[in-house]
Every structure is written in structure tokens, then in C-alpha cells.
N, C-alpha and C positions, 0 to 999 in steps of 0.2 A: 800313287802307284807308279809314277813316272820313272822312279829310280830302278825299276826292274827291267826297263827297256834299253837295249843298246841301239835301237833304231827308232827314230821319231819322225812322224809326218810333219810337214811344214805347217806352222801355226796359221799362216795366211791362208793356206789351202783349206784346212779344217774349219776355220772360222766362217768360211762361205756357206757352210751347211748348218750353222747354228739355228737359223730360223726357217730352214727349208722343211716343209711338211714331209713326213715320211710316207712313202707310197704304199700304205697298208690296204688300199682297196676300199670296198664299200663301207660307207658310214651311214648310221641311222639319222633320224630327224634331230637327235641331240648331239650330232657330230661325234658319236662314239663308234669307233672302228673295232670290230671283233678281232681282227688281226692284231691291232695295236694292244688291245686288252690282253690277248694271249701272250704277246711278246713281253709286256711289262710284268705279267704274273710269273712267267716261266723263265725268261732268259735275261731280263734286266737285273743287274746286281745293285745292291745298296751301296751308295757312295758314303764317304766319310761325313758329309753334312746331313745324312739321314734321308736324302732324296734318292729316287731311283734313276738309273741311267736312261738317257734318251737314245733313240736309234742311232744318231750320228756318233754318240759316245761309245756305243757298243761296237760300231763299225771301226772306230779308231782303235779301241782296245784290241780287237781281233787282228786288224791289219798290222799294227805295231808289234803285236805278239808274234805273228807269223814271220815278219821280216827280221825281228830280233833273233828268232831261232835260226833263221838262215844265216844271218850275219855272224852269230856266235859260232855256228858250225864251220863257216868259212874261215874265221879267224883261228879257231882251235886247230884246224887241220891245214892251215897255211894255204888255203885256196883263194883264188882271186875274188875281190869284192870291190864294186864300184858304187859309192854312195849316191852319185848323181843318177846313175842308171836305176838303182834300187828305188830312189825317191820317185822317179817318173813311173816305174812299174807299180809301186805301192799306191800312188794316187789314182792310177787307173783301176786297180783292184778295189780301192775304197769306193770310187764312184759307182762301179758296177755292183758292188755289194749294197750300197745305199739305195740303189734303184731296184734292188731285188732281182737283178739279172743272174746273180749267183749268191749263195750263202754257204757257210760251213754247216755241218750237221748241228743239231740243237746243242749237243754236248760241247761243240766248239764255240758256239755263241756264249755259252755259260762259263766255260772254263779257260778258254784261250786268253792269254795276256794277263792272267791273275798271278799273284805271288806263288801259288801252288805249282803252276806249270812253268813259271819263269825262274823263280829263285830256287825252289826245291827240285825243279826239273822232274816233277811227278806227272807223267803223262797218262796215268790210269784213267782219268776222266775223259780223255780224248780218244780212247780206244773204242772199237766197235762194241756194240752190245754183246753180252755173253750169257750163256746159260749153262747150268749143270743138270744133267739128266738125273731124275730121281732113281733111275736104275743103278746109278753109281753109288747110291747111299744104301748101306746094308746094316744089319744088326751089329756088325763089328765096329761101326762108326756112328753110334746113335747121336752124338753131339751135332753132326752135320745135318741130320734130319731136323733137329730142333732149330738149328740156325736157319734152315730153309723156311720152316714154318713161321719163324719170327720176322722174316722179311730181310734177312741179310742178302746183299747183292750177290749174284751168282758167282762172280770171280773170287769171292772171299768165304764161301760157305765152308770149304774144307778147313781153312785156317781158323775160322770162328769156332767150328765144331771141335777142333783140336784143343783150343784154349778152354772151352767148356769142360772137356774131358780132363784136362790138367787140373782145373779147379775142383772137380768132384773127386778125383783119385788122390791128389796131393792136398792143395789148399788154394785159396784165392790169392794169397800173396805171391806164390810162384807164378800163377796164371797172369796176374797183373804185371809182373816183371817181364814175362814173355811178351805181353801185349805192348809194353812200353818200347821194346826193341824193334817192333815192326809197325808201330802205329802210323808212320809216315807213308807206308805202302798201302794202307787200307783205305777203302772208301769211307768218307765221313759218317755215312749212315751205319756202316759196319762198326766203326769205333764207338758210336753212341749205343747201339744195341748190345755189343759185347761188354761194354763198361757196366751196363745195368745187369746183364746176365751173370757176370762174375761177382757181383756185389752181394755176398751172403756167406754164411758160415756152414752151408750144407755141403759137407764132404765126409768121406769115410772116417777120417780121424776125429771129426766132431762127435761121431757116435760113441767112440771110446771116452771122449771128454764128458759127454752127457752121462753115460753109465757110471763112469768113475767118480765124477763130481757130485752129481745128485745122489748117486748110490750111497755116498758117505752120510748124506743127510737122512736117507731112509733106506738103510741096508736091506730091510725086508722087502723092498719093492724093486730090487735090482733085476729080478726076472722080468717084471713088467716093463721096466725101462729098456731092457734088451730087446723085447718084442716090439716096442714102439720106435726103436732107433732107426730102422730102415724106413718106416713110414714117415718119420719126421724128416729124414733126408729127402725123400721124394717130395713132400709137401713144401719144404724150404726151397728146393730147387725149382719147383714149378712156380712158386711165388716170385722168385727172381726173374724167371723166364717171362712171366706175365708182365712184370714191370718193363722188361726189355721190349716186349712186343708193343706195349702202349707207347713207349718212347719212339720206337720205329714208326708207328702210325702217325705220331705227332710231328715227326721230323720234317 
């Protein structure tokens, strides 16, 4: 991940913390710290070798991410930048963060310094928590209601609902093309849920295909097929939505 950083802490400085115990507080008789368990479960990312980040590694990722963003901004806008001054300031920030005298919000621990925020410059994961009032969801936008029930993050509810509406009114191919255009701006959970929700043939045009295709095989049952068309549409849609809900729960 080092290639995404324009600013790097001194290796000699960081190496001093390799074997320093993280100050996560109380430990039980088995030397298990609830704070450390929570950190590893929630904020430590998986490394390329399959192991989880340790606290000093997360501190390094976050600090180098912070100062890389500052350096990139300064260079892009022709503002003054002093590497020596930045190195001294970054080391102090690292030390204070390691000692838990300050920390970024949880979303910062998880996302800062990652390719998503550094290479793609997608800061959505760093923004403050958001919500959408259910009062804003009405019968004219039913897709948004389903998106909310399935667990789509608040900032993406309207977008996900719109894609589901496109899939039902037109077809899933058009909806997936629209999704591909905006996938980089969506929360990963939104992308997973929406991908499942759009996966199905339940749309209005499929009713005509069903009546026309099967009707040729049994012309005398076309009336029955027409009656079942809307019901099949609803059942097929709910089946896709159920799969999407399960995918969101397991994410």
C-alpha cells in the first residue's frame, strides 16, 4: 500500500513501536483486552499476508494518509510545504495517537490511508454519519423504501431506489449499466445489496414475454397467464430483494 502515499514516516521512528504494547487498558487473567479485541474486530484491516493490522500499523496508515492528503493539496495548489517540519509534526501526531491521547473517528481508523481514499480520492467513508428520514419516502418512490428496509446506507437510499425502479420499469440490463457508471461513489454495502436486488427478470416487459412466449404453447391459457403476470412480477422482485437483504446482513 506504500505506493499510495506521497508522505512517509521515518522507518527508524516507526520501528521503535513494533514491540511496544498498545495501551488498550484493562486485561483479564488471560491477558485479553476488550479494547484490543474490539479494535481488531472493527478497525484493523486485513494485510496482504492474511494477518490483521496491529495498532502501530493502523496509526502509521492513518498518519501517512493524513499527511499525504495535506501534501497533495499543497502541491496541487502551489502552497508551501516543508518535509522536515511535516515529519516532526507527523511523528508527534503518531505518538499521541498511539498513546490514545487522540484518535480519528472509527471511520477514519478503518478507511484513512487506504487505496479508496488515497488513489480513488473517495472520501465518502470519512464523512459523518448520515440518515434519511422515512418521511421523505413516499408512494411515488417505492424503491427507496425497499432500499431502506434491505439495509442500504442512508446516503445511498435514493440512488439505490432509483436503480430498482429502473430495473422494474425497463429491465435489469439498463439498471446495471447505470450502476456501473456510479459504483465508485457508492458505499461497498450499497453496491453488494443493489447488485443482488437488480439480479432478476422481474420487470414489466417480462410479463409480455411470459404471456406471448408461453401463450404460444398453450393459447387457451393466455387469460390465466395474463392474470398471473403481475403476481409473478411481485414474487420475482421480492425473491431478488430477499437475496439482497441476506447479502446485506452477511456483509
